[in-house]
C-alpha positions as CSV (number, residue, x, y, z in Angstrom):
1,X,0.0,-0.1,-0.4
2,X,0.8,3.5,-0.8
3,X,2.4,5.6,2.3
4,X,0.0,8.8,2.3
5,X,1.8,10.2,6.1
6,X,4.5,8.8,8.4
7,X,4.9,9.4,11.6
8,X,8.8,9.4,12.4
9,X,10.7,8.9,16.2
10,X,7.9,11.7,17.3
11,X,8.3,13.3,20.4
12,X,6.6,16.1,22.0
13,X,7.2,17.7,25.1
14,X,4.6,19.4,27.2
15,X,6.0,22.5,29.8
16,X,9.7,21.5,28.4
17,X,11.7,23.2,31.0
18,X,9.3,23.9,33.8
19,X,8.3,21.7,36.8
20,X,5.7,20.4,34.9
21,X,7.1,19.0,31.7
22,X,5.7,15.8,30.8
23,X,6.1,14.0,27.6
24,X,2.2,13.3,25.8
25,X,4.1,11.4,22.8
26,X,7.2,9.5,23.2
27,X,9.8,8.4,20.5
28,X,6.1,7.1,18.3
29,X,6.8,6.1,14.6
30,X,3.6,4.6,12.0
31,X,2.3,4.8,9.1
32,X,-0.7,5.9,7.6
33,X,-1.5,3.8,4.0
34,X,-3.8,6.0,1.1
35,X,-7.5,5.0,1.1
36,X,-7.3,2.5,4.7
37,X,-9.0,3.1,7.1
38,X,-7.5,3.2,10.5
39,X,-8.3,3.3,13.7
40,X,-6.4,4.7,17.0
41,X,-7.0,3.4,20.4
42,X,-5.5,4.4,23.8
43,X,-6.6,4.8,27.0
44,X,-7.0,8.7,28.2
45,X,-3.4,10.0,28.9
46,X,-2.6,7.4,25.8
47,X,-1.3,10.0,23.6
48,X,-4.1,10.4,21.4
49,X,-5.2,13.4,20.8
50,X,-1.6,14.9,20.9
51,X,-0.3,13.0,18.4
52,X,-2.6,13.5,16.0
53,X,-2.3,17.0,16.3
54,X,0.5,16.8,14.6
55,X,-0.6,15.1,11.5
56,X,-1.4,18.2,10.0
57,X,0.4,20.8,12.0
58,X,-1.5,22.1,14.9
59,X,1.2,20.7,17.0
60,X,5.3,21.1,16.1
61,X,7.3,18.2,17.3
62,X,10.1,18.6,19.8
63,X,11.4,16.3,18.5
64,X,11.3,13.5,14.9
65,X,9.0,14.2,11.7
66,X,5.7,13.8,10.3
67,X,6.0,13.3,6.3
68,X,2.8,14.2,4.0
69,X,3.7,12.2,1.1
70,X,7.4,11.8,2.1
71,X,8.1,15.5,2.5
72,X,8.4,17.3,6.1
73,X,5.7,19.4,6.4
74,X,7.6,21.5,8.8
75,X,10.3,21.9,5.9
76,X,8.6,24.5,4.5
77,X,6.6,26.4,8.0
78,X,5.1,29.4,5.6
79,X,3.0,26.2,4.6
80,X,1.5,24.7,6.6
81,X,-1.9,26.2,6.5
82,X,-2.1,23.8,3.1
83,X,-1.1,20.6,4.7
84,X,-4.3,22.0,7.2
85,X,-6.3,21.7,4.1
86,X,-5.0,18.4,2.8
87,X,-5.4,17.0,6.2
88,X,-8.6,17.4,8.0
89,X,-9.4,16.9,11.4
90,X,-12.4,17.2,13.1
91,X,-11.9,17.8,17.3
92,X,-13.4,16.1,20.2
93,X,-17.0,17.8,20.6
94,X,-16.6,20.2,17.2
95,X,-20.2,22.0,17.3
96,X,-18.5,23.8,20.2
97,X,-16.9,25.6,17.1
98,X,-19.7,26.5,15.3
99,X,-20.0,30.2,14.5
100,X,-22.1,31.4,11.7
101,X,-25.5,32.4,11.7
102,X,-26.5,29.4,9.6
103,X,-25.5,26.0,8.6
104,X,-25.0,26.5,4.8
105,X,-22.2,29.1,6.1
106,X,-20.8,27.4,8.4
107,X,-19.9,24.1,6.1
108,X,-19.0,27.0,3.4
109,X,-16.5,28.4,5.8
110,X,-13.5,26.0,4.8
111,X,-13.7,26.5,1.2
112,X,-13.9,30.1,1.1
113,X,-10.6,30.2,2.6
114,X,-9.2,27.8,0.7
115,X,-10.4,30.8,-2.2
116,X,-12.2,28.7,-4.0
117,X,-15.2,30.4,-6.4
118,X,-18.9,30.4,-5.7
119,X,-20.0,27.7,-7.9
120,X,-17.4,25.4,-6.6
121,X,-18.4,26.3,-2.7
122,X,-21.8,25.6,-3.6
123,X,-20.9,22.3,-4.3
124,X,-18.7,21.5,-1.6
125,X,-21.4,22.4,0.3
126,X,-24.3,20.1,-0.7
127,X,-22.5,17.5,-0.9
128,X,-20.6,17.8,2.6
129,X,-24.3,17.7,4.0
130,X,-25.1,15.0,2.1
131,X,-22.0,12.8,3.7
132,X,-22.5,13.9,6.7
133,X,-26.3,13.4,6.8
134,X,-27.5,16.5,6.8
135,X,-31.2,17.5,4.7
136,X,-31.3,19.9,2.4
137,X,-33.9,21.7,4.6
138,X,-31.2,22.0,7.6
139,X,-29.2,24.6,5.4
140,X,-30.8,27.4,6.2
141,X,-31.0,26.5,9.7
142,X,-29.0,28.3,12.6
143,X,-26.4,25.6,13.8
144,X,-27.4,26.4,17.8
145,X,-31.0,25.9,17.1
146,X,-30.3,21.9,16.0
147,X,-29.2,19.0,18.1
148,X,-26.1,18.2,19.7
149,X,-26.2,15.3,16.8
150,X,-27.3,17.4,14.2
151,X,-24.2,20.2,15.5
152,X,-22.2,17.3,15.6
153,X,-22.7,16.5,11.9
154,X,-22.6,20.3,11.0
155,X,-18.8,20.6,12.1
156,X,-17.5,16.9,10.1
157,X,-19.1,18.4,6.9
158,X,-17.4,21.8,7.4
159,X,-14.1,19.3,7.5
160,X,-15.1,17.5,4.8
161,X,-16.4,20.1,2.4
162,X,-12.2,21.2,2.3
163,X,-12.2,17.7,0.6
164,X,-9.1,16.4,2.8
165,X,-7.1,13.5,1.3
166,X,-7.3,12.7,5.1
167,X,-9.8,12.5,7.1
168,X,-9.0,12.6,10.9
169,X,-11.4,11.9,13.3
170,X,-11.3,12.3,16.9
171,X,-14.0,10.7,19.5
172,X,-16.5,11.3,16.9
173,X,-19.6,9.8,18.7
174,X,-18.3,10.9,22.2
175,X,-21.8,12.2,24.4
176,X,-23.6,10.6,21.4
177,X,-27.1,8.0,22.2
178,X,-25.9,4.8,20.5
179,X,-28.6,5.7,17.6
180,X,-26.6,8.8,17.1
181,X,-23.7,7.0,17.2
182,X,-24.9,4.5,14.8
183,X,-26.0,6.3,12.3
184,X,-22.9,8.8,12.2
185,X,-20.3,5.7,12.1
186,X,-22.6,4.7,9.1
187,X,-22.0,7.5,7.7
188,X,-18.4,8.0,7.8
189,X,-18.4,4.3,6.3
190,X,-20.4,5.6,3.4
191,X,-18.1,8.1,2.7
192,X,-15.0,6.6,3.0
193,X,-16.8,3.7,0.6
194,X,-17.6,6.5,-2.2
195,X,-14.5,8.7,-2.2
196,X,-11.9,6.6,-0.7
197,X,-10.7,9.1,1.7
198,X,-8.3,7.8,4.2
199,X,-10.0,7.9,7.0
200,X,-8.1,7.9,11.4
201,X,-10.6,7.3,13.6
202,X,-9.3,7.9,17.1
203,X,-11.2,6.4,20.1
204,X,-11.5,4.9,23.4
205,X,-14.0,2.0,22.0
206,X,-13.1,-1.2,21.3
207,X,-16.1,-2.1,20.4
208,X,-16.2,0.4,17.4
209,X,-12.7,0.6,16.4
210,X,-13.3,-2.9,15.9
211,X,-16.3,-2.6,12.8
212,X,-15.3,0.0,11.6
213,X,-11.3,0.0,10.7
214,X,-8.9,-2.4,8.2
215,X,-6.0,-1.4,10.4
216,X,-5.3,-0.5,14.9
217,X,-2.9,1.2,16.1
218,X,-3.0,1.0,20.0
219,X,-1.3,3.4,22.0
220,X,-0.2,3.3,25.9
221,X,1.8,5.9,27.7
222,X,2.7,7.8,25.2
223,X,4.1,4.9,23.4
224,X,2.8,2.6,20.3
225,X,1.9,-0.7,22.1
226,X,0.9,-2.8,19.3
227,X,-0.3,-2.2,15.4
228,X,-1.9,-5.1,12.6
229,X,-5.2,-6.0,11.7
230,X,-8.3,-6.2,13.7
231,X,-7.7,-9.6,14.3
232,X,-3.5,-9.5,14.8
233,X,-4.6,-6.7,17.7
234,X,-6.9,-8.8,19.3
235,X,-5.3,-12.1,19.5
236,X,-3.4,-10.1,21.8
237,X,-5.9,-9.5,24.3
238,X,-4.7,-10.4,27.1
239,X,-1.6,-7.9,26.5
240,X,-4.1,-5.0,25.7
241,X,-5.6,-6.1,28.5
242,X,-3.0,-6.2,31.2
243,X,-2.0,-2.6,29.6
244,X,-5.6,-1.2,31.0
245,X,-6.9,-1.0,27.3
246,X,-10.1,-2.9,26.3
247,X,-11.0,-5.6,23.8
248,X,-14.7,-5.9,22.3
249,X,-17.0,-7.4,24.0
250,X,-17.5,-10.1,21.5
251,X,-13.9,-11.0,22.1
252,X,-14.2,-10.8,25.6
253,X,-16.7,-14.1,25.5
254,X,-14.4,-15.4,22.5
255,X,-11.1,-15.3,25.3
256,X,-13.7,-16.7,28.5
257,X,-14.9,-19.7,26.3
258,X,-11.3,-20.6,25.5
259,X,-10.6,-20.5,29.0
260,X,-13.4,-22.9,29.8
261,X,-11.7,-25.3,27.3
262,X,-13.7,-24.6,24.0
263,X,-11.6,-24.4,20.8
264,X,-12.8,-20.9,19.6
265,X,-10.7,-18.6,18.4
266,X,-9.8,-15.9,21.1
267,X,-9.1,-13.2,18.3
268,X,-12.7,-13.0,17.1
269,X,-14.0,-9.4,17.1
270,X,-18.0,-9.9,15.4
271,X,-21.0,-11.0,16.0
272,X,-20.8,-13.4,13.0
273,X,-17.6,-15.2,13.3
274,X,-18.5,-16.3,16.6
275,X,-21.6,-17.1,15.3
276,X,-19.9,-19.4,12.8
277,X,-17.3,-20.5,15.4
278,X,-20.1,-21.7,18.0
279,X,-22.1,-23.6,14.6
280,X,-18.7,-25.1,13.7
281,X,-18.2,-26.4,17.2
282,X,-21.8,-27.5,17.3
283,X,-21.3,-29.8,14.0
284,X,-18.5,-31.3,15.5
285,X,-16.1,-29.3,12.3
286,X,-14.1,-28.3,15.5
287,X,-13.0,-30.0,18.9
288,X,-12.8,-28.8,22.9
289,X,-8.6,-28.1,24.0
């Protein structure tokens, strides 16, 4: 796969030279590949938010490098604004950043700053609203008159409208009810499917990551603990639990069945996989350990 972003030996230290000095990222290295759906998981304080804010230059490394298509994004500091158009970042609780008087104008803000003409801005606003699951009628409303879930969609649409090559979403479902989470993630999956844009989804929910990501990077205590496909990562479930991290609920069930002596792959992470494994046991295709 073609690498679009490379994080190389990233260290970021807050309060350097003061008694409050601490490193939120220590010698982190990872790759993001073009067109993939990457999940980044980690407990609170693992360095997730610090790391992703380096991907588009909102933070500058204390040491190390961030490469976008092979070029260090800080090689020409005056062009860092262009990097932010190419790598779009949606913060946790992005609805707090809404400020325009209509939804349309809020979504159009980014494209307008890119210097696009009115017709192209209009095209992007309507396309982004569709991808975010917003109706045409909402575009003329004030964003402050919307529900929390709708505000979240407006904020995401505002980043999508810039048509970034990489879309980074920091805990996009935080604070939403279960139905709102499912619908928003379905919209993000559809956007990825139709546009082929590289998606980086940051979450503390292993189930959310398991159900959406092609590949997972696990962070722990400001370091990269492991990375791989969901199956590769969840096959190390005991190690994840020892590190204070979680595993999907289905994986927990499979691990418990394995511990009871059943020949179940403890790395399963979907209901369908576990169902097939249990049916195989019932039919005698597998035998107890």
